[in-house]
NULUMDO-118912 format. One record per residue: residue number from 1; residue in one letter; y negated, z, x negated of N, C-alpha, C in turn. Coordinates in steps of 0.001 Angstrom, whole numbers, m for minus. Layout:
! residues N
{lumvo:NUM; balum:a; n_v:Y; n_w:Z; n_u:X; ca_v:Y; ca_w:Z; ca_u:X; c_v:Y; c_w:Z; c_u:X}
...
//
This chain:
! residues 104
{lumvo:1; balum:x; n_v:m107897; n_w:130353; n_u:m131173; ca_v:m109204; ca_w:130625; ca_u:m130613; c_v:m109509; c_w:132105; c_u:m130821}
{lumvo:2; balum:x; n_v:m110759; n_w:132420; n_u:m131065; ca_v:m111116; ca_w:133812; ca_u:m131304; c_v:m111137; c_w:134602; c_u:m130001}
{lumvo:3; balum:x; n_v:m111478; n_w:135896; n_u:m130126; ca_v:m111452; ca_w:136770; ca_u:m128958; c_v:m112482; c_w:136391; c_u:m127906}
{lumvo:4; balum:x; n_v:m113576; n_w:135765; n_u:m128302; ca_v:m114587; ca_w:135345; ca_u:m127330; c_v:m114116; c_w:134065; c_u:m126659}
{lumvo:5; balum:x; n_v:m114026; n_w:134106; n_u:m125358; ca_v:m113562; ca_w:132930; ca_u:m124621; c_v:m114633; c_w:131855; c_u:m124637}
{lumvo:6; balum:x; n_v:m114194; n_w:130616; n_u:m124673; ca_v:m115163; ca_w:129538; ca_u:m124624; c_v:m115861; c_w:129489; c_u:m123269}
{lumvo:7; balum:x; n_v:m115387; n_w:130263; n_u:m122323; ca_v:m116027; ca_w:130322; ca_u:m121006; c_v:m117446; c_w:130851; c_u:m121112}
{lumvo:8; balum:x; n_v:m117767; n_w:131541; n_u:m122211; ca_v:m119114; ca_w:132062; ca_u:m122376; c_v:m120147; c_w:130953; c_u:m122511}
{lumvo:9; balum:x; n_v:m119703; n_w:129745; n_u:m122877; ca_v:m120645; ca_w:128650; ca_u:m123073; c_v:m121087; c_w:128010; c_u:m121759}
{lumvo:10; balum:x; n_v:m120391; n_w:128295; n_u:m120668; ca_v:m120761; ca_w:127747; ca_u:m119368; c_v:m121719; c_w:128722; c_u:m118707}
{lumvo:11; balum:x; n_v:m122851; n_w:128208; n_u:m118282; ca_v:m123882; ca_w:129056; ca_u:m117688; c_v:m123494; c_w:129486; c_u:m116285}
{lumvo:12; balum:x; n_v:m123507; n_w:130772; n_u:m116066; ca_v:m123213; ca_w:131325; ca_u:m114744; c_v:m124502; c_w:131832; c_u:m114124}
{lumvo:13; balum:x; n_v:m124558; n_w:131797; n_u:m112801; ca_v:m125726; ca_w:132308; ca_u:m112095; c_v:m125456; c_w:133688; c_u:m111509}
{lumvo:14; balum:x; n_v:m124502; n_w:134417; n_u:m112082; ca_v:m124135; ca_w:135721; ca_u:m111555; c_v:m123535; c_w:136586; c_u:m112649}
{lumvo:15; balum:x; n_v:m123288; n_w:137835; n_u:m112320; ca_v:m122653; ca_w:138740; ca_u:m113272; c_v:m121311; c_w:139244; c_u:m112769}
{lumvo:16; balum:x; n_v:m120870; n_w:138777; n_u:m111633; ca_v:m119579; ca_w:139170; ca_u:m111086; c_v:m119319; c_w:138463; c_u:m109784}
{lumvo:17; balum:x; n_v:m118167; n_w:138731; n_u:m109208; ca_v:m117794; ca_w:138106; ca_u:m107949; c_v:m117828; c_w:139122; c_u:m106825}
{lumvo:18; balum:x; n_v:m118352; n_w:138712; n_u:m105707; ca_v:m118199; ca_w:139445; ca_u:m104460; c_v:m117147; c_w:138676; c_u:m103674}
{lumvo:19; balum:x; n_v:m116089; n_w:139344; n_u:m103269; ca_v:m115015; ca_w:138668; ca_u:m102540; c_v:m115114; c_w:139049; c_u:m101069}
{lumvo:20; balum:x; n_v:m115536; n_w:138111; n_u:m100226; ca_v:m115632; ca_w:138401; ca_u:m98793; c_v:m114270; c_w:138785; c_u:m98228}
{lumvo:21; balum:x; n_v:m114260; n_w:139695; n_u:m97278; ca_v:m113008; ca_w:140159; ca_u:m96688; c_v:m112232; c_w:138986; c_u:m96082}
{lumvo:22; balum:x; n_v:m112932; n_w:137988; n_u:m95558; ca_v:m112259; ca_w:136818; ca_u:m94981; c_v:m111424; c_w:136097; c_u:m96029}
{lumvo:23; balum:x; n_v:m111941; n_w:136042; n_u:m97257; ca_v:m111203; ca_w:135390; ca_u:m98330; c_v:m110053; c_w:136275; c_u:m98803}
{lumvo:24; balum:x; n_v:m110283; n_w:137572; n_u:m98884; ca_v:m109220; ca_w:138504; ca_u:m99286; c_v:m108031; c_w:138395; c_u:m98328}
{lumvo:25; balum:x; n_v:m108321; n_w:138314; n_u:m97046; ca_v:m107268; ca_w:138304; ca_u:m96026; c_v:m106684; c_w:136922; c_u:m95761}
{lumvo:26; balum:x; n_v:m107229; n_w:135893; n_u:m96388; ca_v:m106769; ca_w:134528; ca_u:m96149; c_v:m105318; c_w:134373; c_u:m96576}
{lumvo:27; balum:x; n_v:m104465; n_w:134030; n_u:m95635; ca_v:m103041; ca_w:133808; ca_u:m95914; c_v:m102859; c_w:132404; c_u:m96490}
{lumvo:28; balum:x; n_v:m101879; n_w:132244; n_u:m97340; ca_v:m101538; ca_w:130924; ca_u:m97861; c_v:m102272; c_w:130540; c_u:m99130}
{lumvo:29; balum:x; n_v:m103164; n_w:131399; n_u:m99635; ca_v:m103845; ca_w:131135; ca_u:m100896; c_v:m103447; c_w:132199; c_u:m101915}
{lumvo:30; balum:x; n_v:m103231; n_w:131764; n_u:m103150; ca_v:m102961; ca_w:132722; ca_u:m104217; c_v:m104275; c_w:133348; c_u:m104659}
{lumvo:31; balum:x; n_v:m104173; n_w:134422; n_u:m105447; ca_v:m105403; ca_w:135033; ca_u:m105966; c_v:m106117; c_w:134102; c_u:m106928}
{lumvo:32; balum:x; n_v:m105381; n_w:133304; n_u:m107667; ca_v:m106037; ca_w:132330; ca_u:m108547; c_v:m106856; c_w:131356; c_u:m107706}
{lumvo:33; balum:x; n_v:m106311; n_w:130876; n_u:m106614; ca_v:m107030; ca_w:129947; ca_u:m105748; c_v:m108257; c_w:130601; c_u:m105116}
{lumvo:34; balum:x; n_v:m108119; n_w:131847; n_u:m104692; ca_v:m109252; ca_w:132567; ca_u:m104111; c_v:m110361; c_w:132753; c_u:m105146}
{lumvo:35; balum:x; n_v:m109976; n_w:133136; n_u:m106359; ca_v:m110977; ca_w:133331; ca_u:m107407; c_v:m111576; c_w:131998; c_u:m107865}
{lumvo:36; balum:x; n_v:m110799; n_w:130929; n_u:m107806; ca_v:m111346; ca_w:129615; ca_u:m108149; c_v:m112461; c_w:129228; c_u:m107187}
{lumvo:37; balum:x; n_v:m112281; n_w:129519; n_u:m105905; ca_v:m113332; ca_w:129229; ca_u:m104924; c_v:m114619; c_w:129953; c_u:m105323}
{lumvo:38; balum:x; n_v:m114493; n_w:131217; n_u:m105699; ca_v:m115669; ca_w:131995; ca_u:m106085; c_v:m116296; c_w:131463; c_u:m107374}
{lumvo:39; balum:x; n_v:m115469; n_w:131111; n_u:m108345; ca_v:m115998; ca_w:130612; ca_u:m109624; c_v:m116646; c_w:129239; c_u:m109457}
{lumvo:40; balum:x; n_v:m116049; n_w:128368; n_u:m108664; ca_v:m116647; ca_w:127052; ca_u:m108405; c_v:m118001; c_w:127228; c_u:m107719}
{lumvo:41; balum:x; n_v:m118072; n_w:128145; n_u:m106776; ca_v:m119348; ca_w:128429; ca_u:m106115; c_v:m120381; c_w:128914; c_u:m107129}
{lumvo:42; balum:x; n_v:m119974; n_w:129812; n_u:m108017; ca_v:m120900; ca_w:130372; ca_u:m109007; c_v:m121381; c_w:129326; c_u:m110010}
{lumvo:43; balum:x; n_v:m120526; n_w:128366; n_u:m110342; ca_v:m120879; ca_w:127360; ca_u:m111348; c_v:m121547; c_w:126124; c_u:m110754}
{lumvo:44; balum:x; n_v:m121584; n_w:126031; n_u:m109440; ca_v:m122124; ca_w:124834; ca_u:m108781; c_v:m123643; c_w:124839; c_u:m108764}
{lumvo:45; balum:x; n_v:m124185; n_w:123648; n_u:m108818; ca_v:m125605; ca_w:123485; ca_u:m108543; c_v:m125754; c_w:122325; c_u:m107568}
{lumvo:46; balum:x; n_v:m126881; n_w:122251; n_u:m106910; ca_v:m127075; ca_w:121256; ca_u:m105859; c_v:m126972; c_w:119826; c_u:m106369}
{lumvo:47; balum:x; n_v:m127385; n_w:119593; n_u:m107590; ca_v:m127434; ca_w:118228; ca_u:m108109; c_v:m126059; c_w:117654; c_u:m108425}
{lumvo:48; balum:x; n_v:m125188; n_w:118437; n_u:m109067; ca_v:m123918; ca_w:117870; ca_u:m109538; c_v:m122680; c_w:118660; c_u:m109141}
{lumvo:49; balum:x; n_v:m122806; n_w:119765; n_u:m108447; ca_v:m121633; ca_w:120558; ca_u:m108112; c_v:m121145; c_w:121349; c_u:m109312}
{lumvo:50; balum:x; n_v:m119848; n_w:121536; n_u:m109419; ca_v:m119234; ca_w:122286; ca_u:m110525; c_v:m118545; c_w:121299; c_u:m111458}
{lumvo:51; balum:x; n_v:m118959; n_w:121280; n_u:m112708; ca_v:m118415; ca_w:120342; ca_u:m113691; c_v:m117374; c_w:120961; c_u:m114616}
{lumvo:52; balum:x; n_v:m116990; n_w:122203; n_u:m114385; ca_v:m115993; ca_w:122861; ca_u:m115245; c_v:m114676; c_w:122094; c_u:m115191}
{lumvo:53; balum:x; n_v:m114031; n_w:121975; n_u:m116346; ca_v:m112760; ca_w:121248; ca_u:m116376; c_v:m111584; c_w:122215; c_u:m116192}
{lumvo:54; balum:x; n_v:m110402; n_w:121635; n_u:m116068; ca_v:m109207; ca_w:122434; ca_u:m115796; c_v:m108918; c_w:123442; c_u:m116905}
{lumvo:55; balum:x; n_v:m109185; n_w:123075; n_u:m118138; ca_v:m108911; ca_w:123996; ca_u:m119244; c_v:m109823; c_w:125221; c_u:m119178}
{lumvo:56; balum:x; n_v:m111040; n_w:125056; n_u:m118681; ca_v:m111938; ca_w:126194; ca_u:m118495; c_v:m111320; c_w:127201; c_u:m117529}
{lumvo:57; balum:x; n_v:m110877; n_w:126707; n_u:m116365; ca_v:m110284; ca_w:127591; ca_u:m115361; c_v:m108988; c_w:128212; c_u:m115881}
{lumvo:58; balum:x; n_v:m108173; n_w:127424; n_u:m116581; ca_v:m106907; ca_w:127933; ca_u:m117114; c_v:m107155; c_w:129079; c_u:m118084}
{lumvo:59; balum:x; n_v:m108133; n_w:128937; n_u:m118954; ca_v:m108444; ca_w:130001; ca_u:m119899; c_v:m109024; c_w:131219; c_u:m119187}
{lumvo:60; balum:x; n_v:m109914; n_w:130992; n_u:m118255; ca_v:m110543; ca_w:132095; ca_u:m117526; c_v:m109513; c_w:132932; c_u:m116776}
{lumvo:61; balum:x; n_v:m108597; n_w:132258; n_u:m116072; ca_v:m107616; ca_w:132952; ca_u:m115239; c_v:m106285; c_w:133193; c_u:m115958}
{lumvo:62; balum:x; n_v:m106198; n_w:132774; n_u:m117217; ca_v:m105018; ca_w:132992; ca_u:m118055; c_v:m103749; c_w:132428; c_u:m117419}
{lumvo:63; balum:x; n_v:m103847; n_w:131171; n_u:m117006; ca_v:m102710; ca_w:130440; ca_u:m116438; c_v:m102635; c_w:129074; c_u:m117115}
{lumvo:64; balum:x; n_v:m101564; n_w:128347; n_u:m116859; ca_v:m101411; ca_w:127002; ca_u:m117405; c_v:m102324; c_w:126016; c_u:m116686}
{lumvo:65; balum:x; n_v:m102678; n_w:124953; n_u:m117381; ca_v:m103517; ca_w:123902; ca_u:m116791; c_v:m102843; c_w:123310; c_u:m115563}
{lumvo:66; balum:x; n_v:m101531; n_w:123171; n_u:m115593; ca_v:m100823; ca_w:122605; ca_u:m114438; c_v:m101013; c_w:123477; c_u:m113195}
{lumvo:67; balum:x; n_v:m101098; n_w:124794; n_u:m113369; ca_v:m101368; ca_w:125698; ca_u:m112246; c_v:m102737; c_w:125411; c_u:m111656}
{lumvo:68; balum:x; n_v:m103709; n_w:125166; n_u:m112520; ca_v:m105063; ca_w:124844; ca_u:m112058; c_v:m105070; c_w:123505; c_u:m111337}
{lumvo:69; balum:x; n_v:m104392; n_w:122513; n_u:m111908; ca_v:m104340; ca_w:121198; ca_u:m111266; c_v:m103742; c_w:121293; c_u:m109870}
{lumvo:70; balum:x; n_v:m102648; n_w:122035; n_u:m109744; ca_v:m102010; ca_w:122200; ca_u:m108434; c_v:m102916; c_w:122976; c_u:m107476}
{lumvo:71; balum:x; n_v:m103597; n_w:123984; n_u:m107987; ca_v:m104493; ca_w:124787; ca_u:m107143; c_v:m105654; c_w:123951; c_u:m106624}
{lumvo:72; balum:x; n_v:m106249; n_w:123142; n_u:m107495; ca_v:m107352; ca_w:122274; ca_u:m107070; c_v:m106874; c_w:121283; c_u:m106018}
{lumvo:73; balum:x; n_v:m105721; n_w:120663; n_u:m106254; ca_v:m105178; ca_w:119708; ca_u:m105282; c_v:m104938; c_w:120388; c_u:m103931}
{lumvo:74; balum:x; n_v:m104408; n_w:121608; n_u:m103962; ca_v:m104145; ca_w:122351; ca_u:m102723; c_v:m105442; c_w:122694; c_u:m101999}
{lumvo:75; balum:x; n_v:m106449; n_w:123158; n_u:m102747; ca_v:m107727; ca_w:123514; ca_u:m102121; c_v:m108420; c_w:122293; c_u:m101528}
{lumvo:76; balum:x; n_v:m108276; n_w:121145; n_u:m102163; ca_v:m108825; ca_w:119897; ca_u:m101614; c_v:m108071; c_w:119533; c_u:m100337}
{lumvo:77; balum:x; n_v:m106732; n_w:119580; n_u:m100401; ca_v:m105907; ca_w:119226; ca_u:m99247; c_v:m106186; c_w:120127; c_u:m98043}
{lumvo:78; balum:x; n_v:m106446; n_w:121410; n_u:m98307; ca_v:m106708; ca_w:122353; ca_u:m97221; c_v:m108163; c_w:122320; c_u:m96737}
{lumvo:79; balum:x; n_v:m108998; n_w:121509; n_u:m97387; ca_v:m110373; ca_w:121342; ca_u:m96931; c_v:m111368; c_w:122365; c_u:m97439}
{lumvo:80; balum:x; n_v:m111018; n_w:123107; n_u:m98468; ca_v:m111956; ca_w:124078; ca_u:m99035; c_v:m112988; c_w:123425; c_u:m99947}
{lumvo:81; balum:x; n_v:m112634; n_w:122289; n_u:m100523; ca_v:m113542; ca_w:121605; ca_u:m101444; c_v:m113207; c_w:120128; c_u:m101474}
{lumvo:82; balum:x; n_v:m114091; n_w:119372; n_u:m102115; ca_v:m113790; ca_w:117973; ca_u:m102375; c_v:m114162; c_w:117661; c_u:m103814}
{lumvo:83; balum:x; n_v:m113598; n_w:116576; n_u:m104282; ca_v:m113788; ca_w:116153; ca_u:m105668; c_v:m114525; c_w:114818; c_u:m105665}
{lumvo:84; balum:x; n_v:m115453; n_w:114678; n_u:m106575; ca_v:m116255; ca_w:113465; ca_u:m106691; c_v:m116445; c_w:113186; c_u:m108174}
{lumvo:85; balum:x; n_v:m116928; n_w:112015; n_u:m108494; ca_v:m117291; ca_w:111687; ca_u:m109870; c_v:m118800; c_w:111513; c_u:m109913}
{lumvo:86; balum:x; n_v:m119436; n_w:112218; n_u:m110836; ca_v:m120883; ca_w:112114; ca_u:m110996; c_v:m121182; c_w:111626; c_u:m112404}
{lumvo:87; balum:x; n_v:m122324; n_w:111019; n_u:m112565; ca_v:m122758; ca_w:110560; ca_u:m113876; c_v:m123679; c_w:111612; c_u:m114477}
{lumvo:88; balum:x; n_v:m123330; n_w:112052; n_u:m115674; ca_v:m124140; ca_w:113012; ca_u:m116407; c_v:m124404; c_w:112446; c_u:m117795}
{lumvo:89; balum:x; n_v:m125406; n_w:112973; n_u:m118457; ca_v:m125721; ca_w:112543; ca_u:m119816; c_v:m124975; c_w:113450; c_u:m120783}
{lumvo:90; balum:x; n_v:m124175; n_w:112847; n_u:m121677; ca_v:m123406; ca_w:113663; ca_u:m122622; c_v:m124274; c_w:114100; c_u:m123800}
{lumvo:91; balum:x; n_v:m123672; n_w:114837; n_u:m124740; ca_v:m124410; ca_w:115351; ca_u:m125892; c_v:m125012; c_w:114244; c_u:m126745}
{lumvo:92; balum:x; n_v:m124428; n_w:113059; n_u:m126689; ca_v:m124943; ca_w:111927; ca_u:m127449; c_v:m126043; c_w:111160; c_u:m126722}
{lumvo:93; balum:x; n_v:m126423; n_w:111641; n_u:m125549; ca_v:m127481; ca_w:110994; ca_u:m124789; c_v:m127014; c_w:109817; c_u:m123955}
{lumvo:94; balum:x; n_v:m125702; n_w:109628; n_u:m123858; ca_v:m125157; ca_w:108507; ca_u:m123105; c_v:m124605; c_w:108981; c_u:m121763}
{lumvo:95; balum:x; n_v:m124693; n_w:108126; n_u:m120740; ca_v:m124144; ca_w:108519; ca_u:m119437; c_v:m122619; c_w:108493; c_u:m119463}
{lumvo:96; balum:x; n_v:m122016; n_w:109426; n_u:m118753; ca_v:m120561; ca_w:109436; ca_u:m118624; c_v:m120187; c_w:109983; c_u:m117261}
{lumvo:97; balum:x; n_v:m119043; n_w:109565; n_u:m116766; ca_v:m118542; ca_w:110060; ca_u:m115495; c_v:m117808; c_w:111369; c_u:m115690}
{lumvo:98; balum:x; n_v:m118091; n_w:112341; n_u:m114855; ca_v:m117422; ca_w:113645; ca_u:m114918; c_v:m116964; c_w:114039; c_u:m113524}
{lumvo:99; balum:x; n_v:m115862; n_w:114750; n_u:m113460; ca_v:m115381; ca_w:115260; ca_u:m112182; c_v:m116311; c_w:116358; c_u:m111698}
{lumvo:100; balum:x; n_v:m116623; n_w:116314; n_u:m110434; ca_v:m117450; ca_w:117336; ca_u:m109799; c_v:m116672; c_w:117926; c_u:m108641}
{lumvo:101; balum:x; n_v:m116586; n_w:119246; n_u:m108625; ca_v:m115952; ca_w:119946; ca_u:m107494; c_v:m117057; c_w:120567; c_u:m106648}
{lumvo:102; balum:x; n_v:m116958; n_w:120368; n_u:m105346; ca_v:m117942; ca_w:120925; ca_u:m104426; c_v:m117216; c_w:121595; c_u:m103273}
{lumvo:103; balum:x; n_v:m117685; n_w:122778; n_u:m102922; ca_v:m117083; ca_w:123480; ca_u:m101797; c_v:m117593; c_w:122889; c_u:m100493}
{lumvo:104; balum:x; n_v:m116747; n_w:122977; n_u:m99473; ca_v:m117132; ca_w:122475; ca_u:m98142; c_v:m117938; c_w:123528; c_u:m97432}
//
């Protein structure tokens, strides 16, 4: 992959993260998990939530996909977010089910 991350193709509604002190001081969460909360919030929209896949987060945070999978499972278990399946139209114009992450 070239120097430009494929993360540039996902539309963001911001130019950076503001990390609330409550999140900074939150015990029991790694920095990857804290930043995932912020990124999911930034990528979410009211209609479908956040549709970014695990490989997107892994590339963004420079960790393995398994780390992202475990982090998402932990954040769901702790009640920070939930996971749903939504129907979206793919590039071919056909409906498909996609994972949606939504913060609580």
